[in-house]
KEKE-752757 format. One record per residue (C-alpha): residue number from 1; x, y, z negated. Coordinates in nm, 2 decimals, always signed. Last residue first. Example, Ala and Ser with C-alpha at 12.3 -4.5 7.8 and 13.67 -1.06 7.14 Angstrom:
<lozas>
<loza 2 <+1.37 -0.11 -0.71>>
<loza 1 <+1.23 -0.45 -0.78>>
</lozas>
This chain:
<lozas>
<loza 182 <+2.27 +2.89 -1.78>>
<loza 181 <+1.92 +2.78 -1.67>>
<loza 180 <+1.83 +2.82 -1.31>>
<loza 179 <+2.00 +2.50 -1.19>>
<loza 178 <+1.76 +2.31 -1.43>>
<loza 177 <+1.47 +2.42 -1.21>>
<loza 176 <+1.53 +2.15 -0.95>>
<loza 175 <+1.27 +2.19 -0.68>>
<loza 174 <+1.08 +1.87 -0.61>>
<loza 173 <+0.76 +2.00 -0.78>>
<loza 172 <+0.76 +2.30 -0.54>>
<loza 171 <+0.68 +2.06 -0.25>>
<loza 170 <+0.37 +1.94 -0.43>>
<loza 169 <+0.26 +2.30 -0.51>>
<loza 168 <+0.32 +2.42 -0.16>>
<loza 167 <+0.12 +2.14 -0.01>>
<loza 166 <-0.16 +2.20 -0.26>>
<loza 165 <-0.17 +2.57 -0.18>>
<loza 164 <-0.17 +2.50 +0.20>>
<loza 163 <-0.45 +2.25 +0.16>>
<loza 162 <-0.65 +2.48 -0.07>>
<loza 161 <-0.62 +2.75 +0.20>>
<loza 160 <-0.73 +2.50 +0.47>>
<loza 159 <-1.05 +2.41 +0.28>>
<loza 158 <-1.25 +2.09 +0.31>>
<loza 157 <-1.11 +1.96 +0.65>>
<loza 156 <-0.75 +2.03 +0.54>>
<loza 155 <-0.82 +1.83 +0.22>>
<loza 154 <-0.95 +1.55 +0.43>>
<loza 153 <-0.66 +1.56 +0.66>>
<loza 152 <-0.42 +1.56 +0.37>>
<loza 151 <-0.61 +1.27 +0.21>>
<loza 150 <-0.59 +1.07 +0.54>>
<loza 149 <-0.22 +1.15 +0.61>>
<loza 148 <-0.10 +1.11 +0.25>>
<loza 147 <-0.27 +0.77 +0.22>>
<loza 146 <-0.15 +0.64 +0.56>>
<loza 145 <+0.21 +0.76 +0.47>>
<loza 144 <+0.19 +0.58 +0.14>>
<loza 143 <+0.07 +0.26 +0.30>>
<loza 142 <+0.36 +0.28 +0.55>>
<loza 141 <+0.61 +0.34 +0.27>>
<loza 140 <+0.47 +0.04 +0.07>>
<loza 139 <+0.47 -0.21 +0.35>>
<loza 138 <+0.82 -0.29 +0.47>>
<loza 137 <+1.02 -0.20 +0.16>>
<loza 136 <+0.76 -0.38 -0.06>>
<loza 135 <+0.82 -0.70 +0.12>>
<loza 134 <+1.19 -0.64 +0.14>>
<loza 133 <+1.23 -0.59 -0.24>>
<loza 132 <+1.01 -0.88 -0.34>>
<loza 131 <+1.20 -1.10 -0.10>>
<loza 130 <+1.54 -0.99 -0.24>>
<loza 129 <+1.43 -1.05 -0.60>>
<loza 128 <+1.29 -1.40 -0.52>>
<loza 127 <+1.61 -1.47 -0.31>>
<loza 126 <+1.82 -1.40 -0.62>>
<loza 125 <+1.64 -1.64 -0.84>>
<loza 124 <+1.59 -1.95 -0.62>>
<loza 123 <+1.89 -1.94 -0.40>>
<loza 122 <+2.13 -1.83 -0.68>>
<loza 121 <+2.00 -2.09 -0.92>>
<loza 120 <+2.04 -2.36 -0.65>>
<loza 119 <+2.40 -2.25 -0.58>>
<loza 118 <+2.48 -2.20 -0.95>>
<loza 117 <+2.36 -2.56 -1.03>>
<loza 116 <+2.51 -2.74 -0.72>>
<loza 115 <+2.87 -2.71 -0.83>>
<loza 114 <+3.12 -2.52 -0.62>>
<loza 113 <+3.47 -2.63 -0.51>>
<loza 112 <+3.38 -2.98 -0.38>>
<loza 111 <+3.06 -2.84 -0.22>>
<loza 110 <+3.26 -2.59 -0.02>>
<loza 109 <+3.51 -2.86 +0.08>>
<loza 108 <+3.23 -3.06 +0.24>>
<loza 107 <+3.19 -2.81 +0.52>>
<loza 106 <+2.89 -2.57 +0.53>>
<loza 105 <+2.61 -2.64 +0.78>>
<loza 104 <+2.37 -2.77 +0.52>>
<loza 103 <+2.42 -2.44 +0.32>>
<loza 102 <+2.31 -2.24 +0.63>>
<loza 101 <+2.00 -2.45 +0.67>>
<loza 100 <+1.93 -2.40 +0.30>>
<loza 99 <+1.98 -2.02 +0.34>>
<loza 98 <+1.75 -2.00 +0.64>>
<loza 97 <+1.48 -2.20 +0.45>>
<loza 96 <+1.52 -1.98 +0.15>>
<loza 95 <+1.47 -1.66 +0.36>>
<loza 94 <+1.17 -1.81 +0.54>>
<loza 93 <+1.00 -1.93 +0.22>>
<loza 92 <+1.05 -1.59 +0.05>>
<loza 91 <+0.90 -1.41 +0.34>>
<loza 90 <+0.60 -1.65 +0.34>>
<loza 89 <+0.56 -1.60 -0.03>>
<loza 88 <+0.56 -1.22 +0.02>>
<loza 87 <+0.31 -1.23 +0.31>>
<loza 86 <+0.08 -1.47 +0.12>>
<loza 85 <+0.09 -1.23 -0.18>>
<loza 84 <+0.02 -0.93 +0.04>>
<loza 83 <-0.27 -1.10 +0.21>>
<loza 82 <-0.42 -1.19 -0.13>>
<loza 81 <-0.37 -0.84 -0.26>>
<loza 80 <-0.52 -0.69 +0.05>>
<loza 79 <-0.82 -0.92 +0.01>>
<loza 78 <-0.87 -0.80 -0.35>>
<loza 77 <-0.83 -0.44 -0.25>>
<loza 76 <-1.09 -0.48 +0.03>>
<loza 75 <-1.33 -0.65 -0.21>>
<loza 74 <-1.29 -0.36 -0.46>>
<loza 73 <-1.33 -0.11 -0.18>>
<loza 72 <-1.65 -0.29 -0.06>>
<loza 71 <-1.78 -0.28 -0.42>>
<loza 70 <-1.69 +0.09 -0.46>>
<loza 69 <-1.84 +0.18 -0.12>>
<loza 68 <-2.17 +0.00 -0.21>>
<loza 67 <-2.19 +0.19 -0.54>>
<loza 66 <-2.10 +0.52 -0.38>>
<loza 65 <-2.36 +0.46 -0.10>>
<loza 64 <-2.63 +0.38 -0.35>>
<loza 63 <-2.54 +0.70 -0.54>>
<loza 62 <-2.56 +0.90 -0.22>>
<loza 61 <-2.90 +0.76 -0.12>>
<loza 60 <-3.04 +0.79 -0.48>>
<loza 59 <-2.93 +1.15 -0.49>>
<loza 58 <-3.10 +1.22 -0.16>>
<loza 57 <-3.42 +1.05 -0.27>>
<loza 56 <-3.42 +1.23 -0.61>>
<loza 55 <-3.34 +1.57 -0.46>>
<loza 54 <-3.63 +1.53 -0.21>>
<loza 53 <-3.86 +1.45 -0.50>>
<loza 52 <-3.73 +1.75 -0.70>>
<loza 51 <-3.80 +1.99 -0.42>>
<loza 50 <-3.49 +2.17 -0.28>>
<loza 49 <-3.45 +2.55 -0.32>>
<loza 48 <-3.22 +2.53 -0.62>>
<loza 47 <-2.91 +2.38 -0.48>>
<loza 46 <-2.65 +2.29 -0.74>>
<loza 45 <-2.77 +1.93 -0.77>>
<loza 44 <-2.75 +1.87 -0.39>>
<loza 43 <-2.40 +2.02 -0.38>>
<loza 42 <-2.28 +1.81 -0.67>>
<loza 41 <-2.41 +1.50 -0.50>>
<loza 40 <-2.24 +1.61 -0.18>>
<loza 39 <-1.90 +1.63 -0.36>>
<loza 38 <-1.95 +1.29 -0.51>>
<loza 37 <-2.03 +1.15 -0.16>>
<loza 36 <-1.71 +1.31 -0.03>>
<loza 35 <-1.50 +1.15 -0.31>>
<loza 34 <-1.65 +0.81 -0.23>>
<loza 33 <-1.59 +0.87 +0.14>>
<loza 32 <-1.22 +0.95 +0.06>>
<loza 31 <-1.19 +0.63 -0.14>>
<loza 30 <-1.34 +0.43 +0.14>>
<loza 29 <-1.10 +0.58 +0.39>>
<loza 28 <-0.81 +0.49 +0.17>>
<loza 27 <-0.93 +0.14 +0.13>>
<loza 26 <-0.99 +0.10 +0.51>>
<loza 25 <-0.63 +0.23 +0.58>>
<loza 24 <-0.49 -0.03 +0.34>>
<loza 23 <-0.70 -0.31 +0.49>>
<loza 22 <-0.58 -0.21 +0.84>>
<loza 21 <-0.22 -0.21 +0.71>>
<loza 20 <-0.27 -0.56 +0.57>>
<loza 19 <-0.41 -0.68 +0.91>>
<loza 18 <-0.12 -0.53 +1.09>>
<loza 17 <+0.13 -0.71 +0.86>>
<loza 16 <-0.05 -1.04 +0.91>>
<loza 15 <-0.04 -1.00 +1.29>>
<loza 14 <+0.33 -0.90 +1.28>>
<loza 13 <+0.42 -1.22 +1.10>>
<loza 12 <+0.68 -1.37 +1.34>>
<loza 11 <+0.80 -1.02 +1.46>>
<loza 10 <+0.85 -0.91 +1.10>>
<loza 9 <+1.02 -1.24 +1.01>>
<loza 8 <+1.26 -1.22 +1.30>>
<loza 7 <+1.36 -0.87 +1.20>>
<loza 6 <+1.41 -0.98 +0.84>>
<loza 5 <+1.63 -1.27 +0.94>>
<loza 4 <+1.79 -1.07 +1.22>>
<loza 3 <+1.94 -0.82 +0.97>>
<loza 2 <+2.19 -1.08 +0.84>>
<loza 1 <+2.21 -1.25 +0.50>>
</lozas>
C-alpha cells in the first residue's frame, strides 16, 4: 500500500478529523473546568468570613456547574466515540476498496497461482489491523498534545513553581535508573 492512500483519505475526510479534534479539545476544557470548580468549592468552604447563606448559594452554583459540565462531557465523549468509529470504518472501507480495485487489475495468472481464500482473508483481517493502527496514529497523538497543552497551561496558571516541579518530575520518570546499579 502506498502513502497516497492515507494522504488521500486524510484530505477526503479533513472535516470529520477537525470535528473530532474540536470534540477532544472541548472534553479537555470541560475536564479542566470541573477541576477548577472543585478547587473553588474548597476555597469557599475554607473561608470563614462568608455567611452560611452566601456559601450555600455559591456551593449550589458550583455544584450545578459541575453536574452540567459532567453531563456535557459525557455527551461529548459519546459523540467523539461515534465520530471516531465512523472515521475508522470509513478508513477501512477506503483501504479495502483500493485493494479490491488493485486485485481487479491483476492478470489472470495471479489468480491461477493463488486461491481466493487467503486473498479474501488477507484483505478482511489484515486491513482491519492496518486501519485501526492508522486511525489511532492520526488522532491519538494530536489528542494527547491538546491534553498536555491545556493541562500544562492550567497548571502554569495555578502555580508556576508547581508547573516546573511537575514537569521535572514527569521528565525524571523517563530516566533509566538501572544504569546506576552495578
